PDB file of N, CA, C and O in Angstrom:
ATOM      1  N   MET A   1     106.045 119.348  85.720  1.00  0.00           N
ATOM      2  CA  MET A   1     107.124 118.975  86.603  1.00  0.00           C
ATOM      3  C   MET A   1     107.212 120.006  87.734  1.00  0.00           C
ATOM      4  O   MET A   1     106.980 121.196  87.526  1.00  0.00           O
ATOM      5  N   SER A   2     107.545 119.530  88.913  1.00  0.00           N
ATOM      6  CA  SER A   2     107.610 120.401  90.082  1.00  0.00           C
ATOM      7  C   SER A   2     108.717 119.949  91.023  1.00  0.00           C
ATOM      8  O   SER A   2     109.014 118.759  91.131  1.00  0.00           O
ATOM      9  N   THR A   3     109.320 120.914  91.699  1.00  0.00           N
ATOM     10  CA  THR A   3     110.338 120.612  92.712  1.00  0.00           C
ATOM     11  C   THR A   3     109.842 120.930  94.117  1.00  0.00           C
ATOM     12  O   THR A   3     110.632 120.958  95.060  1.00  0.00           O
ATOM     13  N   ILE A   4     108.546 121.168  94.265  1.00  0.00           N
ATOM     14  CA  ILE A   4     108.010 121.602  95.553  1.00  0.00           C
ATOM     15  C   ILE A   4     108.361 120.652  96.696  1.00  0.00           C
ATOM     16  O   ILE A   4     108.657 121.109  97.800  1.00  0.00           O
ATOM     17  N   GLU A   5     108.334 119.349  96.457  1.00  0.00           N
ATOM     18  CA  GLU A   5     108.629 118.387  97.529  1.00  0.00           C
ATOM     19  C   GLU A   5     110.132 118.191  97.731  1.00  0.00           C
ATOM     20  O   GLU A   5     110.549 117.492  98.654  1.00  0.00           O
ATOM     21  N   ASN A   6     110.926 118.793  96.890  1.00  0.00           N
ATOM     22  CA  ASN A   6     112.381 118.656  96.963  1.00  0.00           C
ATOM     23  C   ASN A   6     113.080 120.014  97.017  1.00  0.00           C
ATOM     24  O   ASN A   6     114.254 120.128  96.664  1.00  0.00           O
ATOM     25  N   TYR A   7     112.357 121.035  97.458  1.00  0.00           N
ATOM     26  CA  TYR A   7     112.868 122.403  97.483  1.00  0.00           C
ATOM     27  C   TYR A   7     114.188 122.500  98.251  1.00  0.00           C
ATOM     28  O   TYR A   7     114.284 122.109  99.414  1.00  0.00           O
ATOM     29  N   ARG A   8     115.186 123.028  97.572  1.00  0.00           N
ATOM     30  CA  ARG A   8     116.507 123.287  98.159  1.00  0.00           C
ATOM     31  C   ARG A   8     117.197 122.051  98.740  1.00  0.00           C
ATOM     32  O   ARG A   8     118.005 122.161  99.661  1.00  0.00           O
ATOM     33  N   LEU A   9     116.876 120.878  98.198  1.00  0.00           N
ATOM     34  CA  LEU A   9     117.527 119.654  98.682  1.00  0.00           C
ATOM     35  C   LEU A   9     118.706 119.245  97.809  1.00  0.00           C
ATOM     36  O   LEU A   9     119.598 118.534  98.272  1.00  0.00           O
ATOM     37  N   GLY A  10     118.724 119.683  96.558  1.00  0.00           N
ATOM     38  CA  GLY A  10     119.815 119.324  95.658  1.00  0.00           C
ATOM     39  C   GLY A  10     119.946 117.820  95.499  1.00  0.00           C
ATOM     40  O   GLY A  10     121.060 117.297  95.452  1.00  0.00           O
ATOM     41  N   ASN A  11     118.824 117.117  95.415  1.00  0.00           N
ATOM     42  CA  ASN A  11     118.830 115.657  95.464  1.00  0.00           C
ATOM     43  C   ASN A  11     118.673 114.952  94.112  1.00  0.00           C
ATOM     44  O   ASN A  11     118.361 113.762  94.078  1.00  0.00           O
ATOM     45  N   SER A  12     118.882 115.661  93.006  1.00  0.00           N
ATOM     46  CA  SER A  12     118.863 114.988  91.709  1.00  0.00           C
ATOM     47  C   SER A  12     120.293 114.623  91.322  1.00  0.00           C
ATOM     48  O   SER A  12     121.247 115.051  91.972  1.00  0.00           O
ATOM     49  N   SER A  13     120.434 113.847  90.284  1.00  0.00           N
ATOM     50  CA  SER A  13     121.767 113.379  89.881  1.00  0.00           C
ATOM     51  C   SER A  13     122.694 114.518  89.456  1.00  0.00           C
ATOM     52  O   SER A  13     123.915 114.374  89.523  1.00  0.00           O
ATOM     53  N   ASP A  14     122.127 115.655  89.016  1.00  0.00           N
ATOM     54  CA  ASP A  14     122.958 116.795  88.616  1.00  0.00           C
ATOM     55  C   ASP A  14     123.132 117.829  89.737  1.00  0.00           C
ATOM     56  O   ASP A  14     123.693 118.900  89.508  1.00  0.00           O
ATOM     57  N   GLY A  15     122.659 117.515  90.935  1.00  0.00           N
ATOM     58  CA  GLY A  15     122.820 118.415  92.075  1.00  0.00           C
ATOM     59  C   GLY A  15     121.720 119.449  92.230  1.00  0.00           C
ATOM     60  O   GLY A  15     121.717 120.215  93.194  1.00  0.00           O
ATOM     61  N   ARG A  16     120.794 119.476  91.297  1.00  0.00           N
ATOM     62  CA  ARG A  16     119.649 120.392  91.415  1.00  0.00           C
ATOM     63  C   ARG A  16     118.552 119.715  92.240  1.00  0.00           C
ATOM     64  O   ARG A  16     118.669 118.555  92.636  1.00  0.00           O
ATOM     65  N   ASP A  17     117.492 120.472  92.485  1.00  0.00           N
ATOM     66  CA  ASP A  17     116.343 119.886  93.172  1.00  0.00           C
ATOM     67  C   ASP A  17     115.652 118.905  92.229  1.00  0.00           C
ATOM     68  O   ASP A  17     115.449 119.208  91.054  1.00  0.00           O
ATOM     69  N   LYS A  18     115.300 117.755  92.733  1.00  0.00           N
ATOM     70  CA  LYS A  18     114.658 116.716  91.928  1.00  0.00           C
ATOM     71  C   LYS A  18     113.271 117.189  91.480  1.00  0.00           C
ATOM     72  O   LYS A  18     112.456 117.605  92.303  1.00  0.00           O
ATOM     73  N   ALA A  19     113.012 117.123  90.175  1.00  0.00           N
ATOM     74  CA  ALA A  19     111.710 117.490  89.616  1.00  0.00           C
ATOM     75  C   ALA A  19     110.872 116.231  89.451  1.00  0.00           C
ATOM     76  O   ALA A  19     111.346 115.220  88.934  1.00  0.00           O
ATOM     77  N   GLU A  20     109.624 116.303  89.894  1.00  0.00           N
ATOM     78  CA  GLU A  20     108.702 115.181  89.789  1.00  0.00           C
ATOM     79  C   GLU A  20     107.441 115.642  89.067  1.00  0.00           C
ATOM     80  O   GLU A  20     107.108 116.827  89.088  1.00  0.00           O
ATOM     81  N   SER A  21     106.740 114.707  88.428  1.00  0.00           N
ATOM     82  CA  SER A  21     105.492 115.066  87.764  1.00  0.00           C
ATOM     83  C   SER A  21     104.498 115.547  88.817  1.00  0.00           C
ATOM     84  O   SER A  21     104.516 115.100  89.963  1.00  0.00           O
ATOM     85  N   PHE A  22     103.636 116.465  88.402  1.00  0.00           N
ATOM     86  CA  PHE A  22     102.700 117.078  89.330  1.00  0.00           C
ATOM     87  C   PHE A  22     101.295 117.038  88.753  1.00  0.00           C
ATOM     88  O   PHE A  22     101.095 117.256  87.559  1.00  0.00           O
ATOM     89  N   SER A  23     100.333 116.760  89.608  1.00  0.00           N
ATOM     90  CA  SER A  23      98.917 116.837  89.240  1.00  0.00           C
ATOM     91  C   SER A  23      98.112 117.123  90.511  1.00  0.00           C
ATOM     92  O   SER A  23      98.662 117.174  91.611  1.00  0.00           O
ATOM     93  N   CYS A  24      96.834 117.304  90.344  1.00  0.00           N
ATOM     94  CA  CYS A  24      95.943 117.555  91.490  1.00  0.00           C
ATOM     95  C   CYS A  24      95.910 116.388  92.460  1.00  0.00           C
ATOM     96  O   CYS A  24      95.492 116.551  93.606  1.00  0.00           O
ATOM     97  N   GLU A  25      96.339 115.227  92.026  1.00  0.00           N
ATOM     98  CA  GLU A  25      96.378 114.052  92.908  1.00  0.00           C
ATOM     99  C   GLU A  25      97.305 114.286  94.100  1.00  0.00           C
ATOM    100  O   GLU A  25      97.106 113.696  95.162  1.00  0.00           O
ATOM    101  N   LYS A  26      98.310 115.138  93.934  1.00  0.00           N
ATOM    102  CA  LYS A  26      99.265 115.419  95.011  1.00  0.00           C
ATOM    103  C   LYS A  26      98.569 115.972  96.252  1.00  0.00           C
ATOM    104  O   LYS A  26      98.959 115.658  97.376  1.00  0.00           O
ATOM    105  N   PHE A  27      97.547 116.789  96.050  1.00  0.00           N
ATOM    106  CA  PHE A  27      96.893 117.389  97.219  1.00  0.00           C
ATOM    107  C   PHE A  27      95.475 116.878  97.445  1.00  0.00           C
ATOM    108  O   PHE A  27      94.734 117.444  98.249  1.00  0.00           O
ATOM    109  N   LYS A  28      95.101 115.836  96.760  1.00  0.00           N
ATOM    110  CA  LYS A  28      93.781 115.227  96.923  1.00  0.00           C
ATOM    111  C   LYS A  28      93.534 114.779  98.366  1.00  0.00           C
ATOM    112  O   LYS A  28      92.409 114.863  98.859  1.00  0.00           O
ATOM    113  N   GLN A  29      94.574 114.310  99.034  1.00  0.00           N
ATOM    114  CA  GLN A  29      94.427 113.805 100.402  1.00  0.00           C
ATOM    115  C   GLN A  29      93.978 114.870 101.392  1.00  0.00           C
ATOM    116  O   GLN A  29      93.526 114.532 102.486  1.00  0.00           O
ATOM    117  N   TYR A  30      94.089 116.135 101.043  1.00  0.00           N
ATOM    118  CA  TYR A  30      93.721 117.220 101.958  1.00  0.00           C
ATOM    119  C   TYR A  30      92.300 117.735 101.739  1.00  0.00           C
ATOM    120  O   TYR A  30      91.865 118.640 102.452  1.00  0.00           O
ATOM    121  N   ARG A  31      91.569 117.185 100.776  1.00  0.00           N
ATOM    122  CA  ARG A  31      90.217 117.665 100.473  1.00  0.00           C
ATOM    123  C   ARG A  31      89.246 117.469 101.632  1.00  0.00           C
ATOM    124  O   ARG A  31      88.335 118.276 101.819  1.00  0.00           O
ATOM    125  N   GLN A  32      89.425 116.430 102.392  1.00  0.00           N
ATOM    126  CA  GLN A  32      88.543 116.180 103.546  1.00  0.00           C
ATOM    127  C   GLN A  32      88.746 117.255 104.617  1.00  0.00           C
ATOM    128  O   GLN A  32      87.777 117.748 105.194  1.00  0.00           O
ATOM    129  N   ALA A  33      89.995 117.614 104.879  1.00  0.00           N
ATOM    130  CA  ALA A  33      90.315 118.596 105.918  1.00  0.00           C
ATOM    131  C   ALA A  33      90.025 120.026 105.473  1.00  0.00           C
ATOM    132  O   ALA A  33      89.662 120.871 106.292  1.00  0.00           O
ATOM    133  N   CYS A  34      90.183 120.296 104.190  1.00  0.00           N
ATOM    134  CA  CYS A  34      90.024 121.655 103.647  1.00  0.00           C
ATOM    135  C   CYS A  34      89.179 121.605 102.385  1.00  0.00           C
ATOM    136  O   CYS A  34      89.725 121.707 101.287  1.00  0.00           O
ATOM    137  N   PRO A  35      87.870 121.452 102.502  1.00  0.00           N
ATOM    138  CA  PRO A  35      87.032 121.233 101.329  1.00  0.00           C
ATOM    139  C   PRO A  35      86.776 122.460 100.450  1.00  0.00           C
ATOM    140  O   PRO A  35      86.240 122.321  99.351  1.00  0.00           O
ATOM    141  N   ASP A  36      87.146 123.657 100.911  1.00  0.00           N
ATOM    142  CA  ASP A  36      86.886 124.838 100.097  1.00  0.00           C
ATOM    143  C   ASP A  36      87.828 124.891  98.886  1.00  0.00           C
ATOM    144  O   ASP A  36      88.753 124.084  98.796  1.00  0.00           O
ATOM    145  N   GLY A  37      87.612 125.804  97.980  1.00  0.00           N
ATOM    146  CA  GLY A  37      88.321 125.906  96.713  1.00  0.00           C
ATOM    147  C   GLY A  37      89.823 125.666  96.728  1.00  0.00           C
ATOM    148  O   GLY A  37      90.291 124.675  96.169  1.00  0.00           O
ATOM    149  N   MET A  38      90.582 126.549  97.353  1.00  0.00           N
ATOM    150  CA  MET A  38      92.042 126.432  97.343  1.00  0.00           C
ATOM    151  C   MET A  38      92.596 125.743  98.571  1.00  0.00           C
ATOM    152  O   MET A  38      93.808 125.549  98.666  1.00  0.00           O
ATOM    153  N   GLY A  39      91.754 125.372  99.508  1.00  0.00           N
ATOM    154  CA  GLY A  39      92.199 124.770 100.762  1.00  0.00           C
ATOM    155  C   GLY A  39      93.141 123.590 100.605  1.00  0.00           C
ATOM    156  O   GLY A  39      94.199 123.575 101.234  1.00  0.00           O
ATOM    157  N   PRO A  40      92.794 122.587  99.780  1.00  0.00           N
ATOM    158  CA  PRO A  40      93.684 121.428  99.632  1.00  0.00           C
ATOM    159  C   PRO A  40      95.060 121.807  99.100  1.00  0.00           C
ATOM    160  O   PRO A  40      96.077 121.315  99.588  1.00  0.00           O
ATOM    161  N   TRP A  41      95.090 122.695  98.086  1.00  0.00           N
ATOM    162  CA  TRP A  41      96.377 123.128  97.532  1.00  0.00           C
ATOM    163  C   TRP A  41      97.200 123.860  98.586  1.00  0.00           C
ATOM    164  O   TRP A  41      98.391 123.587  98.737  1.00  0.00           O
ATOM    165  N   LEU A  42      96.583 124.781  99.314  1.00  0.00           N
ATOM    166  CA  LEU A  42      97.320 125.554 100.322  1.00  0.00           C
ATOM    167  C   LEU A  42      97.867 124.656 101.426  1.00  0.00           C
ATOM    168  O   LEU A  42      98.982 124.869 101.902  1.00  0.00           O
ATOM    169  N   MET A  43      97.101 123.665 101.832  1.00  0.00           N
ATOM    170  CA  MET A  43      97.580 122.751 102.861  1.00  0.00           C
ATOM    171  C   MET A  43      98.775 121.944 102.348  1.00  0.00           C
ATOM    172  O   MET A  43      99.769 121.788 103.057  1.00  0.00           O
ATOM    173  N   TYR A  44      98.679 121.436 101.126  1.00  0.00           N
ATOM    174  CA  TYR A  44      99.795 120.697 100.519  1.00  0.00           C
ATOM    175  C   TYR A  44     101.033 121.580 100.422  1.00  0.00           C
ATOM    176  O   TYR A  44     102.130 121.163 100.794  1.00  0.00           O
ATOM    177  N   TRP A  45     100.857 122.792  99.925  1.00  0.00           N
ATOM    178  CA  TRP A  45     101.961 123.727  99.739  1.00  0.00           C
ATOM    179  C   TRP A  45     102.647 124.020 101.075  1.00  0.00           C
ATOM    180  O   TRP A  45     103.873 123.994 101.174  1.00  0.00           O
ATOM    181  N   ARG A  46     101.849 124.296 102.083  1.00  0.00           N
ATOM    182  CA  ARG A  46     102.416 124.619 103.399  1.00  0.00           C
ATOM    183  C   ARG A  46     103.059 123.411 104.069  1.00  0.00           C
ATOM    184  O   ARG A  46     103.984 123.571 104.866  1.00  0.00           O
ATOM    185  N   GLN A  47     102.592 122.225 103.766  1.00  0.00           N
ATOM    186  CA  GLN A  47     103.239 121.013 104.290  1.00  0.00           C
ATOM    187  C   GLN A  47     104.654 120.875 103.734  1.00  0.00           C
ATOM    188  O   GLN A  47     105.471 120.147 104.298  1.00  0.00           O
ATOM    189  N   ASN A  48     104.947 121.557 102.646  1.00  0.00           N
ATOM    190  CA  ASN A  48     106.254 121.465 102.016  1.00  0.00           C
ATOM    191  C   ASN A  48     107.149 122.671 102.279  1.00  0.00           C
ATOM    192  O   ASN A  48     108.237 122.756 101.710  1.00  0.00           O
ATOM    193  N   PHE A  49     106.725 123.600 103.120  1.00  0.00           N
ATOM    194  CA  PHE A  49     107.605 124.695 103.547  1.00  0.00           C
ATOM    195  C   PHE A  49     108.746 124.100 104.374  1.00  0.00           C
ATOM    196  O   PHE A  49     108.530 123.136 105.108  1.00  0.00           O
ATOM    197  N   PRO A  50     109.939 124.650 104.270  1.00  0.00           N
ATOM    198  CA  PRO A  50     111.009 124.180 105.156  1.00  0.00           C
ATOM    199  C   PRO A  50     110.633 124.439 106.612  1.00  0.00           C
ATOM    200  O   PRO A  50     110.441 125.586 107.017  1.00  0.00           O
ATOM    201  N   GLY A  51     110.531 123.389 107.379  1.00  0.00           N
ATOM    202  CA  GLY A  51     110.133 123.495 108.781  1.00  0.00           C
ATOM    203  C   GLY A  51     111.267 123.145 109.722  1.00  0.00           C
ATOM    204  O   GLY A  51     112.438 123.174 109.344  1.00  0.00           O
ATOM    205  N   LEU A  52     110.915 122.822 110.924  1.00  0.00           N
ATOM    206  CA  LEU A  52     111.883 122.469 111.959  1.00  0.00           C
ATOM    207  C   LEU A  52     112.733 121.283 111.518  1.00  0.00           C
ATOM    208  O   LEU A  52     112.202 120.282 111.038  1.00  0.00           O
ATOM    209  N   ASP A  53     114.026 121.391 111.676  1.00  0.00           N
ATOM    210  CA  ASP A  53     114.986 120.334 111.336  1.00  0.00           C
ATOM    211  C   ASP A  53     114.933 119.916 109.863  1.00  0.00           C
ATOM    212  O   ASP A  53     115.184 118.755 109.541  1.00  0.00           O
ATOM    213  N   ASN A  54     114.605 120.860 108.965  1.00  0.00           N
ATOM    214  CA  ASN A  54     114.571 120.539 107.542  1.00  0.00           C
ATOM    215  C   ASN A  54     115.988 120.333 107.001  1.00  0.00           C
ATOM    216  O   ASN A  54     116.967 120.704 107.648  1.00  0.00           O
ATOM    217  N   LYS A  55     116.086 119.744 105.824  1.00  0.00           N
ATOM    218  CA  LYS A  55     117.382 119.444 105.208  1.00  0.00           C
ATOM    219  C   LYS A  55     117.718 120.403 104.067  1.00  0.00           C
ATOM    220  O   LYS A  55     118.656 120.156 103.310  1.00  0.00           O
ATOM    221  N   CYS A  56     116.965 121.490 103.937  1.00  0.00           N
ATOM    222  CA  CYS A  56     117.168 122.462 102.865  1.00  0.00           C
ATOM    223  C   CYS A  56     118.450 123.257 103.096  1.00  0.00           C
ATOM    224  O   CYS A  56     118.883 123.468 104.229  1.00  0.00           O
ATOM    225  N   ARG A  57     119.043 123.691 101.980  1.00  0.00           N
ATOM    226  CA  ARG A  57     120.283 124.467 102.031  1.00  0.00           C
ATOM    227  C   ARG A  57     120.101 125.808 101.342  1.00  0.00           C
ATOM    228  O   ARG A  57     119.431 125.898 100.313  1.00  0.00           O
ATOM    229  N   GLY A  58     120.693 126.845 101.905  1.00  0.00           N
ATOM    230  CA  GLY A  58     120.657 128.176 101.316  1.00  0.00           C
ATOM    231  C   GLY A  58     121.649 128.288 100.171  1.00  0.00           C
ATOM    232  O   GLY A  58     122.352 127.325  99.863  1.00  0.00           O
ATOM    233  N   ASP A  59     121.714 129.461  99.532  1.00  0.00           N
ATOM    234  CA  ASP A  59     122.614 129.676  98.398  1.00  0.00           C
ATOM    235  C   ASP A  59     124.073 129.426  98.750  1.00  0.00           C
ATOM    236  O   ASP A  59     124.845 128.970  97.907  1.00  0.00           O
ATOM    237  N   ASN A  60     124.451 129.719  99.978  1.00  0.00           N
ATOM    238  CA  ASN A  60     125.844 129.530 100.383  1.00  0.00           C
ATOM    239  C   ASN A  60     126.113 128.135 100.960  1.00  0.00           C
ATOM    240  O   ASN A  60     127.213 127.862 101.441  1.00  0.00           O
ATOM    241  N   GLY A  61     125.109 127.258 100.910  1.00  0.00           N
ATOM    242  CA  GLY A  61     125.273 125.892 101.402  1.00  0.00           C
ATOM    243  C   GLY A  61     124.955 125.696 102.866  1.00  0.00           C
ATOM    244  O   GLY A  61     124.984 124.569 103.362  1.00  0.00           O
ATOM    245  N   SER A  62     124.651 126.775 103.568  1.00  0.00           N
ATOM    246  CA  SER A  62     124.336 126.641 105.000  1.00  0.00           C
ATOM    247  C   SER A  62     122.922 126.105 105.181  1.00  0.00           C
ATOM    248  O   SER A  62     122.093 126.215 104.278  1.00  0.00           O
ATOM    249  N   ALA A  63     122.649 125.531 106.336  1.00  0.00           N
ATOM    250  CA  ALA A  63     121.329 124.994 106.639  1.00  0.00           C
ATOM    251  C   ALA A  63     120.285 126.108 106.611  1.00  0.00           C
ATOM    252  O   ALA A  63     120.508 127.200 107.134  1.00  0.00           O
ATOM    253  N   MET A  64     119.155 125.815 105.998  1.00  0.00           N
ATOM    254  CA  MET A  64     118.074 126.798 105.924  1.00  0.00           C
ATOM    255  C   MET A  64     117.281 126.759 107.226  1.00  0.00           C
ATOM    256  O   MET A  64     117.005 125.693 107.777  1.00  0.00           O
ATOM    257  N   LYS A  65     116.930 127.927 107.694  1.00  0.00           N
ATOM    258  CA  LYS A  65     116.152 128.020 108.934  1.00  0.00           C
ATOM    259  C   LYS A  65     114.700 127.609 108.699  1.00  0.00           C
ATOM    260  O   LYS A  65     114.211 127.606 107.569  1.00  0.00           O
ATOM    261  N   ASN A  66     114.039 127.270 109.772  1.00  0.00           N
ATOM    262  CA  ASN A  66     112.618 126.975 109.776  1.00  0.00           C
ATOM    263  C   ASN A  66     111.866 128.232 109.325  1.00  0.00           C
ATOM    264  O   ASN A  66     112.053 129.298 109.911  1.00  0.00           O
ATOM    265  N   TRP A  67     111.029 128.126 108.305  1.00  0.00           N
ATOM    266  CA  TRP A  67     110.296 129.284 107.788  1.00  0.00           C
ATOM    267  C   TRP A  67     109.127 129.694 108.663  1.00  0.00           C
ATOM    268  O   TRP A  67     108.733 130.860 108.640  1.00  0.00           O
ATOM    269  N   TRP A  68     108.571 128.794 109.417  1.00  0.00           N
ATOM    270  CA  TRP A  68     107.335 129.092 110.126  1.00  0.00           C
ATOM    271  C   TRP A  68     107.423 130.287 111.074  1.00  0.00           C
ATOM    272  O   TRP A  68     106.487 131.086 111.085  1.00  0.00           O
ATOM    273  N   PRO A  69     108.469 130.464 111.861  1.00  0.00           N
ATOM    274  CA  PRO A  69     108.520 131.660 112.720  1.00  0.00           C
ATOM    275  C   PRO A  69     108.482 132.963 111.928  1.00  0.00           C
ATOM    276  O   PRO A  69     107.934 133.959 112.397  1.00  0.00           O
ATOM    277  N   PHE A  70     109.066 132.959 110.726  1.00  0.00           N
ATOM    278  CA  PHE A  70     109.069 134.180 109.911  1.00  0.00           C
ATOM    279  C   PHE A  70     107.684 134.490 109.357  1.00  0.00           C
ATOM    280  O   PHE A  70     107.369 135.648 109.083  1.00  0.00           O
ATOM    281  N   LEU A  71     106.860 133.467 109.193  1.00  0.00           N
ATOM    282  CA  LEU A  71     105.514 133.652 108.650  1.00  0.00           C
ATOM    283  C   LEU A  71     104.506 134.127 109.683  1.00  0.00           C
ATOM    284  O   LEU A  71     103.526 134.787 109.334  1.00  0.00           O
ATOM    285  N   PHE A  72     104.731 133.803 110.942  1.00  0.00           N
ATOM    286  CA  PHE A  72     103.710 134.074 111.946  1.00  0.00           C
ATOM    287  C   PHE A  72     104.145 134.958 113.107  1.00  0.00           C
ATOM    288  O   PHE A  72     103.315 135.313 113.944  1.00  0.00           O
ATOM    289  N   TYR A  73     105.420 135.323 113.182  1.00  0.00           N
ATOM    290  CA  TYR A  73     105.856 136.145 114.320  1.00  0.00           C
ATOM    291  C   TYR A  73     106.526 137.404 113.855  1.00  0.00           C
ATOM    292  O   TYR A  73     106.956 138.214 114.677  1.00  0.00           O
TER     293      TYR A  73
END
């Protein structure tokens, strides 16, 4: 089970992040673009980082900022 696609959304019936079953099929679509060992997983993972206009919430309930500027600047 994984909450990666629902990180900080609080979208399950109990208010937590929705957990979904996880397998390698989740990132299979990225194998063409990133054929090396961890490439598909890393692309999938980064596609799920909170980005511009994301709906994620911080611990205090405020809107979470876009993570990308913190990673590269």
